[in-house]
C-alpha positions as CSV (number, residue, x, y, z in Angstrom):
1,M,89.7,96.8,134.4
2,P,89.3,99.6,137.8
3,A,92.1,100.8,139.3
4,S,92.2,102.4,142.6
5,P,95.6,104.2,143.3
6,V,96.6,104.0,146.9
7,E,97.8,107.8,147.4
8,S,100.4,108.8,149.8
9,R,99.3,112.1,151.6
10,F,102.4,115.0,151.1
11,S,104.4,112.7,149.3
12,S,107.8,114.0,148.1
13,P,109.6,111.9,145.1
14,A,111.9,110.2,148.1
15,L,109.4,108.8,149.5
16,A,107.6,108.0,146.8
17,V,110.5,106.0,145.4
18,A,111.4,104.7,148.9
19,T,107.7,102.8,148.8
20,A,108.2,101.7,145.0
21,K,111.7,100.4,146.3
22,A,110.2,98.6,149.5
23,V,107.3,97.0,146.9
24,R,110.1,96.2,144.7
25,A,112.1,94.2,147.6
26,W,108.9,92.3,148.4
27,Q,107.8,91.4,145.3
28,S,111.5,90.2,144.6
29,T,111.3,87.6,147.2
30,L,108.3,86.1,145.4
31,R,110.4,85.1,142.5
32,P,112.8,81.7,142.2
33,D,115.9,84.0,141.0
34,G,114.7,87.2,143.1
35,R,114.5,90.1,140.8
36,A,111.7,92.5,140.6
37,I,109.7,92.7,137.3
38,A,110.0,95.9,134.8
39,W,107.1,97.6,133.2
40,D,106.9,97.3,129.5
41,W,106.7,100.9,128.5
42,A,105.7,100.0,124.6
43,G,102.3,100.0,124.4
44,E,101.6,103.2,126.5
45,N,99.9,106.0,124.8
46,P,98.4,108.4,127.0
47,L,97.5,111.0,124.4
48,Q,94.9,109.4,122.4
49,D,91.8,110.9,122.7
50,L,87.9,109.0,122.8
51,R,87.3,112.1,120.2
52,G,89.3,110.3,117.5
53,T,91.8,112.5,118.0
54,H,95.8,112.3,118.9
55,L,97.7,115.4,120.6
56,E,100.8,116.0,119.5
57,R,103.9,115.6,121.7
58,A,104.9,118.7,121.8
59,S,101.4,120.1,122.2
60,A,100.6,118.4,125.1
61,H,101.3,119.7,128.8
62,P,104.1,118.0,130.4
63,S,101.5,116.4,133.2
64,L,99.9,114.4,130.3
65,L,103.7,112.7,129.5
66,T,103.3,109.4,131.7
67,D,104.8,107.4,129.1
68,D,108.4,108.6,129.6
69,P,110.4,105.9,131.4
70,H,113.8,108.0,131.7
71,A,111.5,111.1,133.6
72,F,108.5,111.7,135.9
73,A,105.7,113.8,134.7
74,P,105.0,117.0,136.7
75,S,101.8,117.2,138.7
76,G,99.0,119.6,137.5
77,D,99.2,123.1,136.2
78,T,102.0,124.7,138.4
79,D,105.8,124.9,138.0
80,R,106.3,124.9,141.5
81,P,108.9,122.1,142.9
82,V,107.5,119.3,145.0
83,E,107.5,119.6,148.7
84,G,110.1,117.6,150.8
85,T,113.4,117.0,151.7
86,A,116.1,116.8,149.1
87,V,117.2,113.6,147.9
88,D,121.2,112.5,146.8
89,R,120.2,110.5,143.5
90,G,122.9,108.2,144.2
91,E,120.9,107.1,147.3
92,L,118.2,106.0,145.1
93,G,120.5,103.7,143.4
94,D,118.7,102.2,140.0
95,L,115.4,102.9,141.3
96,S,115.7,106.7,140.5
97,S,113.7,106.7,136.8
98,P,110.0,105.7,136.1
99,M,111.9,102.7,134.4
100,M,113.0,101.3,137.8
101,T,110.4,102.4,140.2
102,N,107.5,100.4,138.5
103,V,107.4,97.1,139.0
104,V,104.7,94.1,137.9
105,M,103.1,92.7,140.4
106,T,102.2,88.5,141.1
107,N,98.7,89.6,141.5
108,G,99.2,90.7,137.8
109,G,98.8,94.1,139.0
110,R,101.4,97.1,138.7
111,F,103.0,99.3,141.3
112,Y,104.6,102.9,140.4
113,V,105.7,106.1,141.1
114,D,103.1,108.7,139.6
115,H,103.0,112.6,139.8
116,A,105.1,112.3,142.9
117,H,103.3,109.5,144.8
118,P,103.1,106.3,144.9
119,E,100.5,104.2,142.9
120,Y,98.8,100.8,142.8
121,S,96.7,99.4,139.7
122,S,94.5,96.3,140.1
123,P,94.6,93.4,137.3
124,E,92.2,93.4,135.0
125,V,88.7,92.0,136.4
126,L,85.4,90.9,134.9
127,T,83.0,91.3,137.8
128,S,81.9,93.8,140.3
129,L,83.3,91.6,143.1
130,E,86.4,90.9,141.8
131,A,86.9,94.9,141.4
132,V,86.3,95.3,145.0
133,T,88.4,92.2,145.8
134,W,91.6,93.8,143.8
135,D,91.1,96.8,144.7
136,V,91.0,96.3,148.8
137,A,94.1,93.9,147.9
138,G,95.9,97.2,147.4
139,E,95.1,98.2,151.2
140,H,96.8,95.4,152.3
141,L,99.5,95.8,149.6
142,A,100.4,99.6,151.3
143,R,100.5,98.0,154.3
144,V,103.5,95.5,153.1
145,A,105.1,98.4,151.9
146,M,104.8,100.7,154.7
147,E,106.4,98.0,157.0
148,R,109.3,96.9,153.8
149,A,109.9,100.4,154.3
150,A,110.5,100.8,157.8
151,K,112.9,97.9,157.5
152,M,114.6,99.4,154.9
153,G,114.9,102.9,157.0
154,H,112.5,104.7,155.4
155,D,109.0,106.4,157.4
156,V,106.4,106.0,155.4
157,L,102.4,106.7,155.6
158,L,100.3,106.0,153.0
159,Y,96.8,107.1,152.8
160,K,93.8,106.1,150.5
161,N,92.2,109.2,149.7
162,N,92.3,112.3,147.0
163,T,93.0,115.6,148.8
164,D,95.3,116.9,151.7
165,S,92.5,119.6,151.7
166,K,95.2,122.3,150.8
167,G,94.5,122.5,147.3
168,S,96.3,119.1,146.1
169,S,94.0,116.5,144.5
170,Y,95.2,113.1,143.6
171,G,92.8,110.6,141.4
172,S,91.3,107.3,142.4
173,H,90.9,106.3,138.5
174,E,88.7,103.7,137.4
175,N,88.8,102.2,133.8
176,Y,86.1,100.1,131.9
177,Q,86.0,98.5,128.8
178,V,83.3,99.2,126.5
179,A,82.6,98.9,122.4
180,R,84.0,101.3,120.1
181,A,80.5,100.9,118.7
182,I,78.7,103.6,120.7
183,P,79.3,107.0,119.5
184,F,81.5,109.3,121.8
185,E,78.7,111.9,121.8
186,T,76.4,109.0,123.1
187,L,78.7,108.2,125.6
188,R,79.4,111.9,126.6
189,D,75.6,112.8,126.8
190,Y,74.8,109.7,128.9
191,L,77.6,109.6,131.3
192,V,77.8,113.4,132.6
193,P,74.6,113.3,134.6
194,F,75.1,109.7,135.6
195,L,78.6,110.7,137.0
196,A,77.8,113.9,138.1
197,T,75.3,112.5,140.8
198,R,77.1,109.3,141.5
199,P,78.9,110.3,144.1
200,V,75.5,110.2,146.6
201,I,75.8,106.1,146.3
202,C,79.4,106.2,147.1
203,G,81.4,109.2,147.9
204,A,83.7,108.8,150.8
205,G,83.1,112.4,152.5
206,R,85.1,115.3,153.1
207,V,85.6,117.7,155.5
208,G,86.1,121.3,154.2
209,L,84.7,123.2,151.2
210,G,86.6,124.7,148.3
211,Q,89.7,123.2,146.9
212,K,91.7,124.8,150.2
213,S,88.7,123.9,152.3
214,E,88.3,127.9,152.4
215,K,85.0,127.5,154.1
216,P,84.0,125.2,157.4
217,G,81.4,122.1,156.3
218,F,81.0,118.9,155.1
219,Q,81.0,117.5,151.8
220,I,79.8,114.0,149.9
221,S,82.4,113.8,147.3
222,Q,86.1,114.4,147.7
223,R,86.9,115.0,144.4
224,A,84.2,117.6,143.4
225,D,85.7,120.9,144.2
226,F,88.5,120.0,141.3
227,I,85.8,118.9,139.0
228,A,86.3,122.5,136.4
229,D,85.4,121.1,133.0
230,L,82.4,119.2,131.0
231,V,84.8,117.0,128.6
232,G,89.3,116.7,128.0
233,L,91.7,114.7,127.9
234,Q,93.8,116.1,130.9
235,T,93.5,114.7,134.0
236,T,95.7,116.5,136.6
237,F,94.1,120.3,136.1
238,N,91.0,121.6,134.9
239,R,89.4,118.0,135.8
240,P,86.7,117.3,133.1
241,I,83.4,114.9,134.3
242,V,84.1,112.6,131.3
243,N,87.8,112.3,130.5
244,T,88.7,111.4,127.1
245,R,92.2,109.6,127.2
246,D,91.6,106.4,124.8
247,E,94.3,103.9,126.2
248,P,92.5,100.7,125.9
249,H,95.5,97.8,125.6
250,A,93.0,95.9,123.8
251,G,91.8,95.1,120.1
252,S,90.4,97.7,117.9
253,Q,86.9,97.3,118.8
254,W,87.2,98.3,122.1
255,R,87.1,101.9,124.0
256,R,89.1,102.1,127.5
257,F,86.4,104.7,129.6
258,H,88.4,106.4,132.2
259,V,86.9,107.7,134.8
260,I,88.7,110.0,136.9
261,N,86.1,111.6,139.0
262,G,85.6,109.2,141.7
263,D,86.8,108.9,145.4
264,A,88.8,106.5,146.7
265,N,87.1,104.2,149.0
266,R,88.1,102.6,152.1
267,F,84.1,101.2,152.4
268,Q,83.6,97.4,150.2
269,G,80.3,98.6,150.1
270,S,80.9,101.5,148.3
271,I,83.5,100.4,145.8
272,L,80.9,97.7,145.4
273,A,78.2,100.3,144.4
274,K,80.5,102.6,142.5
275,V,81.8,100.3,140.1
276,A,78.6,97.9,140.2
277,S,76.5,101.1,138.9
278,T,78.6,102.0,136.1
279,R,78.9,98.8,134.7
280,A,74.9,98.4,134.5
281,W,74.9,102.3,132.9
282,L,77.6,101.0,130.0
283,A,76.1,97.7,129.8
284,A,73.2,99.3,128.9
285,L,74.6,101.9,126.6
286,E,76.4,98.8,124.9
287,I,73.4,96.5,124.5
288,A,71.2,99.3,123.2
289,T,73.8,100.1,120.2
290,K,74.6,96.6,119.4
291,Y,70.8,95.8,118.8
292,H,69.9,99.3,117.6
293,R,67.5,100.3,120.4
294,E,67.1,104.0,122.2
295,F,68.4,103.3,126.0
296,P,65.4,105.9,126.6
297,L,66.8,107.4,129.3
298,Q,67.7,111.3,127.7
299,G,65.0,112.9,129.8
300,L,67.1,112.5,132.9
301,F,69.6,114.8,130.9
302,F,70.4,118.0,133.0
303,T,69.1,121.3,131.6
304,S,71.8,123.3,134.0
305,D,75.5,123.4,133.8
306,P,76.5,120.0,135.0
307,V,80.3,121.1,136.5
308,E,78.2,123.4,138.7
309,A,76.0,120.5,139.5
310,V,78.7,118.4,140.8
311,W,79.8,121.0,143.5
312,Q,75.8,121.5,144.2
313,I,75.7,117.5,144.6
314,S,78.5,117.4,146.7
315,R,77.4,119.7,149.0
316,D,73.7,118.7,148.9
317,I,73.9,116.3,152.3
318,D,70.4,116.5,152.4
319,F,69.0,116.0,149.3
320,E,67.7,119.4,148.9
321,T,68.9,120.6,145.5
322,K,66.8,120.0,142.7
323,L,68.5,118.9,139.1
324,P,66.3,120.2,135.9
325,C,66.4,117.5,133.6
326,N,65.0,117.3,129.7
327,D,61.6,115.9,130.8
328,G,60.5,119.4,132.4
329,R,61.3,117.4,136.0
330,E,63.3,118.4,138.9
331,R,65.3,115.4,140.5
332,S,67.6,115.3,144.1
333,S,70.6,113.6,143.2
334,V,69.3,110.2,145.1
335,A,66.2,110.6,142.9
336,W,67.9,111.2,139.8
337,Q,70.3,108.0,140.6
338,L,67.1,105.6,141.7
339,E,65.5,106.3,138.8
340,A,68.1,105.7,137.1
341,A,69.0,102.3,138.3
342,E,65.2,101.1,138.2
343,R,64.9,102.3,134.5
344,T,67.9,100.8,133.2
345,G,66.8,97.3,134.9
346,E,63.4,97.5,133.2
347,F,65.7,98.2,130.2
348,L,68.1,95.2,130.4
349,A,65.5,92.5,131.3
350,E,64.5,93.1,128.0
351,F,67.5,90.9,127.0
352,P,67.3,87.7,129.4
353,E,69.1,85.9,126.8
354,T,72.6,88.0,126.9
355,E,75.3,87.5,128.9
356,L,76.1,91.0,129.3
357,A,72.5,92.0,130.0
358,D,72.2,88.7,132.7
359,E,75.7,90.4,134.9
360,A,74.5,93.8,134.2
361,L,71.4,92.9,136.0
362,K,73.2,92.0,139.2
363,D,75.2,95.2,139.1
364,V,71.6,96.7,139.2
365,A,70.2,95.3,141.9
366,T,73.0,96.6,143.9
367,W,72.5,100.1,142.6
368,I,69.1,100.2,143.2
369,E,69.7,99.0,146.8
370,T,72.1,101.3,147.3
371,A,69.9,104.0,146.6
372,K,66.6,102.8,148.5
373,M,69.2,102.8,151.7
374,L,69.7,106.3,151.0
375,N,66.4,107.2,150.8
376,G,65.7,105.1,153.7
377,G,68.2,106.4,155.8
378,E,70.0,103.0,156.1
379,A,72.8,103.5,154.4
380,E,75.6,103.8,157.2
381,G,77.1,100.6,156.3
382,R,77.6,100.8,152.8
383,V,78.0,104.5,151.9
384,E,80.9,105.9,153.1
385,W,80.4,109.5,153.5
386,V,77.1,108.5,155.7
387,A,79.0,106.9,158.4
388,K,81.7,110.0,157.9
389,R,79.5,112.5,158.2
390,A,77.5,110.7,161.0
391,L,80.4,110.1,162.7
392,L,81.9,113.3,162.6
393,A,78.6,115.5,163.2
394,K,78.6,113.7,166.8
395,L,82.2,115.3,167.5
396,A,81.7,118.2,165.7
397,S,78.7,119.2,168.3
398,R,80.7,118.4,171.1
399,L,83.2,121.2,169.8
400,R,83.3,124.6,170.6
401,G,84.3,125.6,167.2
402,G,81.8,123.3,165.0
403,W,82.5,122.0,162.0
404,E,85.7,124.8,161.7
405,D,87.7,122.8,164.2
406,P,90.8,121.5,163.2
407,K,90.2,118.0,164.8
408,L,87.6,117.5,162.8
409,A,89.9,117.7,159.6
410,A,92.7,115.5,161.1
411,L,90.0,113.0,162.2
412,D,89.3,113.2,158.0
413,I,93.0,112.4,157.1
414,Q,93.4,109.8,160.0
415,W,90.3,108.0,158.4
416,A,92.5,107.6,155.0
417,D,95.4,106.2,157.1
418,L,96.3,102.7,156.2
419,R,98.1,101.5,158.7
420,K,96.2,98.8,160.8
421,G,94.5,100.1,163.9
422,H,95.1,104.0,162.6
423,S,91.6,104.8,161.1
424,P,88.5,105.0,162.2
425,V,87.1,102.2,159.6
426,D,89.3,99.9,161.5
427,K,87.0,100.6,164.4
428,L,83.9,100.3,162.9
429,Q,84.4,96.7,161.4
430,G,81.7,94.7,162.5
431,Y,79.2,97.2,161.7
432,L,80.2,97.7,158.1
433,E,79.2,96.0,155.0
434,E,81.8,93.3,154.2
435,V,81.6,92.3,150.7
436,V,84.9,90.0,150.5
437,G,86.6,88.5,153.3
438,R,90.1,89.4,154.9
439,C,91.5,85.9,153.5
440,A,90.3,86.8,150.1
441,V,91.7,90.3,149.7
442,I,95.5,89.0,151.0
443,I,95.2,85.8,148.5
444,A,94.6,89.0,146.2
445,T,97.6,90.7,147.2
446,V,99.8,87.8,145.9
447,E,97.5,85.7,143.0
448,P,95.6,87.3,139.8
449,P,91.8,86.9,139.1
450,D,91.4,83.6,136.9
451,S,89.2,85.5,134.7
452,T,91.5,87.2,133.0
453,R,94.8,88.1,131.1
454,A,96.0,89.0,134.2
455,T,96.5,85.1,135.3
456,V,98.9,84.9,132.5
457,R,100.7,88.0,133.5
458,G,100.4,87.3,137.5
459,Q,102.1,83.8,136.8
460,A,104.6,84.9,134.4
461,V,105.9,87.3,137.4
462,K,105.9,84.4,139.5
463,S,107.5,82.0,137.9
464,R,109.1,82.8,134.7
465,K,112.7,83.0,135.1
466,D,113.1,84.6,131.2
467,L,110.6,87.6,131.8
468,I,112.6,90.5,131.8
469,A,109.5,93.2,131.8
470,A,105.6,93.3,131.3
471,S,102.9,95.6,130.4
472,W,99.2,94.9,130.2
473,D,99.2,93.6,127.3
474,S,102.7,92.0,126.3
475,L,105.5,90.0,128.4
476,V,109.4,90.7,127.4
477,V,111.2,87.6,127.7
478,D,114.9,86.7,127.1
479,D,115.1,84.1,124.4
480,S,118.7,83.0,124.8
481,G,120.1,86.7,124.9
482,Q,117.5,88.8,122.2
483,W,114.6,90.0,123.8
484,R,111.0,88.8,122.7
485,R,107.8,90.8,123.5
486,L,104.9,88.1,123.7
487,T,101.6,89.9,122.9
488,L,99.3,88.9,125.2
489,G,95.3,88.3,124.3
490,E,92.4,90.4,125.2
491,P,91.7,91.3,127.8
492,A,89.4,89.0,128.6
493,A,92.0,86.2,127.5
494,T,93.4,83.5,129.6
495,L,96.3,81.1,130.2
496,A,95.5,79.5,126.9
497,E,95.3,82.6,124.7
498,T,98.8,84.4,125.1
499,V,99.7,84.7,121.5
500,G,102.6,85.2,119.2
501,G,105.7,88.2,119.6
502,E,107.9,90.0,117.8
503,R,111.7,90.4,118.4
504,R,113.7,93.5,119.8
């Protein structure tokens, strides 16, 4: 269930709430009764850990408490107030709490205020292509939100990026459903080197080195400088390579693998490479566990500090850094990714009659192709950081200050600008790989995928007059004056598989 937040730069609670208010107003026009549908908070459990433990609420950092419908969780590990103009709470009316700044959308997704910025979560999807479609739909949604907010008297600008280069970072999170039968230690050991090297095939690129861009230069990943730990539950401070939040919104046989160190991409090809490679890697682990086989890639595990490797890889734009591995060999990040992709494909090909392997082999093809494009210097149309670097390097060569010139940092921010025609990405259309067409993206803004339970949720939001609220795994309806929670099926369930309920 990939979810790519549409983040706002320098967002204050006032602007975030204004954006949510605009989306809420727009969504209300898509229902016959003119009401927007709120979020059902009952199933939220952000303190459950993949390692089989549950963090006590009293011991949790306040930023982890994202399940409180009456109070926004603070950002990060600081007590500093959020910058921005003061707002009269009366001005925000009934939209001044998380409960009322969450809206469930007709496409089955969610738009809400999270840590003082607006965020979009795509609906559940089954394929990498669907993931790209409903991710990019979030960009169109952001434009609708800005237009609506302007009509309501709020000047809101939304950017799809991961840092303001002044020390703030915000995630573009992905969620993958995996079998709980895979031991956590196996997930951790295989995913650490994979996620550390993955930015080379899908990074968004960034001007500046260090969390606050203390040094001039260009790096592959926007998120890398903010990774500080190997494994952990936290998402806004000491961010880990492997996040352990376990909130599957599914049956007990499933885990939710929550990826927090990826970049927010503007290139469709980069989104595809990011999701496809991860799906293939996880599918191989799942198949190996199911058939009691070894996924024989332990030789690719790092023998050096993985967190330091994350930082080194992001700054290694020419693939010169060699990563020491368990098999005694050293590999560059792109060589690591290519070998991992090819060997994953070989492993999956041993299971030709399994549906999981069949779909994963399509993802492997994308993964291998992307790594080979990088090796051959032909990746500008797919890999975002490569294209961004090429464009900015040309500009830097003409500027007296080179990479220190503030024009480059400004252009990096402008790259993420979601207003139509304002980003250099818009001007590159025609040169970039188009994974999904514009019509499909616009449709995905208001329609859910038909392959998952998002169909049930989206259609209910659009047409059920008795619907009060919804979540990933529930619908709350008004049954003759008594609210009733209907439990949706598994994430891959469709219309015929909505089941039972409980009275509230």
